[in-house]
C-alpha positions in Angstrom: -0.1 1.3 16.5 2.6 1.7 19.0 3.8 -1.8 18.5 4.0 -1.3 14.8 6.2 1.8 15.1 8.4 0.1 17.7 8.9 -2.7 15.2 9.7 -0.2 12.5 12.4 1.4 14.6 13.9 -2.0 15.1 13.8 -2.9 11.4 15.2 0.3 10.0 18.8 -0.2 11.4 18.7 -3.8 10.2 17.8 -2.6 6.7 20.6 -0.2 6.6 23.0 -2.9 7.9 22.3 -4.7 4.6 24.9 -2.6 2.8 27.5 -4.1 5.0 26.3 -7.6 4.3 26.1 -7.5 0.6 26.6 -4.8 -2.0 23.6 -6.0 -4.0 21.2 -5.7 -1.1 19.2 -2.4 -1.2 17.1 -0.9 1.5 15.2 2.3 1.9 12.2 4.4 3.1 8.7 4.8 1.7 6.1 7.6 2.2 3.2 8.8 0.2 -0.6 9.4 -0.1 -3.3 6.8 -0.7 -6.7 7.4 -2.4 -9.2 4.8 -1.1 -12.6 3.3 -1.3 -14.3 0.1 -0.1 -16.2 -2.1 -2.5 -19.3 -3.6 -0.8 -20.6 -0.5 0.9 -23.0 2.1 -0.6 -20.3 4.7 -1.4 -18.3 5.1 -4.5 -15.1 6.8 -5.6 -11.6 7.3 -4.2 -12.7 10.0 -1.8 -10.9 8.8 1.3 -7.4 10.3 1.5 -4.9 8.3 3.6 -1.2 7.8 3.6 1.5 5.1 3.9 4.9 5.2 5.5 7.5 2.6 6.2 10.6 0.8 4.9 11.7 -1.8 2.3 14.4 -4.3 1.7 15.2 -5.2 -1.9 17.2 -8.1 -3.2 18.2 -8.4 -6.9 17.7 -11.8 -8.5 18.8 -12.9 -12.0 19.3 -10.2 -14.6 16.6 -7.5 -14.2 14.4 -9.2 -11.6 14.4 -8.4 -7.9 12.2 -9.2 -4.9 11.1 -6.5 -2.4 9.7 -6.9 1.0 8.1 -3.9 2.8 6.8 -3.0 6.3 4.5 -0.1 6.3 1.7 1.7 8.2 -1.1 2.4 5.8 -4.4 4.3 6.2 -7.2 3.0 4.0 -11.0 3.5 4.1 -14.0 5.2 2.4 -15.6 8.6 2.4 -18.9 9.9 1.0 -18.8 12.4 -1.8 -20.6 15.7 -1.9 -22.9 14.4 -4.7 -23.9 11.4 -2.7 -24.8 13.5 0.3 -26.4 16.5 -1.4 -28.1 14.9 -4.4 -28.6 11.3 -3.3 -29.3 12.1 0.3 -26.8 9.6 1.7 -25.7 10.1 5.3 -22.2 11.7 5.5 -19.8 8.9 6.1 -16.1 8.4 6.8 -14.3 5.1 7.4 -10.7 5.0 8.5 -8.9 1.6 8.5 -5.4 1.5 10.0 -3.2 -1.3 8.9 0.3 -2.7 9.4 0.9 -3.7 5.8 3.5 -6.3 4.7 3.8 -6.5 0.9 6.1 -8.9 -1.0 6.7 -7.7 -4.6 8.4 -9.2 -7.6 10.0 -6.5 -9.7 11.2 -6.3 -13.3 13.5 -3.5 -14.5 13.1 -2.5 -18.2 16.8 -2.4 -18.8 16.4 -4.3 -22.1 14.0 -1.8 -23.6 15.0 1.4 -25.3 13.0 4.4 -26.6 14.7 6.9 -28.9 18.0 5.3 -28.1 17.5 5.7 -24.4 17.4 2.8 -22.0 14.3 2.4 -19.8 16.3 1.1 -16.9 14.9 3.8 -14.7 11.4 2.1 -14.9 10.6 -0.9 -12.8 7.3 -2.9 -13.1 6.1 -4.8 -10.0 3.4 -7.2 -8.9 2.8 -9.0 -5.7 0.6 -9.3 -2.6 0.5 -8.1 0.9 -0.7 -9.3 4.3 -2.6 -6.6 6.1 -2.9 -6.6 9.9 -5.8 -4.4 11.0 -4.7 -2.1 13.9 -7.8 0.1 14.3 -11.0 1.0 12.6 -13.3 4.0 13.1 -16.5 5.1 11.3 -18.2 8.5 11.4 -21.9 8.3 10.1 -23.8 11.6 10.1 -21.4 13.0 12.8 -21.8 9.9 15.0 -18.2 8.8 15.6 -17.7 5.2 16.6 -14.7 2.9 17.1 -15.7 -0.3 15.1 -12.4 -2.2 15.1 -14.0 -5.5 15.9 -16.3 -5.4 12.8 -13.3 -5.5 10.5 -11.1 -8.6 9.9 -7.9 -8.7 11.9 -6.1 -10.2 8.8 -6.7 -9.5 5.2 -4.7 -9.7 2.0 -4.2 -7.3 -0.9 -3.1 -8.0 -4.5 -0.8 -5.2 -5.8 0.5 -4.0 -9.2 2.5 -0.9 -10.0 5.4 0.9 -11.5 8.4 2.7 -10.1 10.5 5.5 -11.7 14.0 6.1 -10.4 15.1 9.8 -10.5 18.6 9.1 -9.5 20.6 6.6 -7.3 18.6 7.4 -4.2 15.2 9.0 -5.0 12.2 7.5 -6.9 8.5 7.8 -7.4 6.1 4.8 -7.3 2.4 4.3 -8.2 0.5 1.2 -7.2 -3.0 -0.2 -7.6 -4.2 -2.4 -4.7 -7.3 -4.6 -4.3 -8.3 -7.0 -1.6 -7.5 -10.6 -2.4 -9.3 -11.6 0.8 -12.1 -9.5 2.3 -11.4 -6.9 4.9 -14.8 -7.5 6.4 -17.3 -10.4 6.3 -21.0 -9.4 6.4 -22.2 -12.8 7.5 -24.5 -13.1 4.4 -24.3 -16.0 1.9 -21.8 -15.6 -1.0 -18.1 -14.8 -1.1 -17.7 -11.8 -3.3 -20.9 -9.8 -3.5 -21.6 -9.8 0.2 -18.2 -8.8 1.6 -16.1 -5.7 1.8 -12.9 -5.1 -0.2 -10.3 -2.4 0.0 -9.6 -0.6 -3.3 -6.6 1.7 -3.2 -4.5 3.9 -5.5 -1.2 4.6 -3.8 1.7 7.0 -4.7 5.0 6.8 -2.9 8.2 8.7 -2.7 11.1 6.3 -2.1 14.6 7.0 -0.7 17.1 4.2 -1.3 19.8 4.1 1.4 22.2 2.0 -0.7 23.0 2.8 -4.3 22.4 2.1 -7.1 18.7 2.1 -6.9 17.4 -1.3 -7.9 
């Protein structure tokens, strides 16, 4: 965790320096909540509340396309629901997975589309993938708190798709759906998909663009 934040402190000034290097180079900050679950366990629903925070660098390509690289701390995991505990008699459960997340996203701005005569250039669609480095994992089963970092893969990958709305030149709001492209934990049982664990995340972010215009 400490190493990640030290890296972030180093990266942020470099991102801001991008404005001096090229007017088309954008950089900014990201923060927001995540709603998480893990496919492969016995619990269902986006009941684990986490968050993400970090920085991005965005480079416009041809026409309305751009590529964006991010460096974030993200908290994923899973949590039992009241119904699972009270009606199905599952043990109360909480899983917290701490990651250094490195997404690479291809983005497309809807500048060529208009609704009611208004351009949709404030909307950007995005798709891509991230490499996730596991920092720490903890599980709490029926009030029995355990650090179980070694049970979860050091490296995993996540496929991402989302949309971003620009409020003005600096502030925007993003929504992203994320699902593991590679398992976050191997069970050791035969089979690739049905016997593994996969992160499943809905993420909302507030973005602040240091350089204008925003994307």
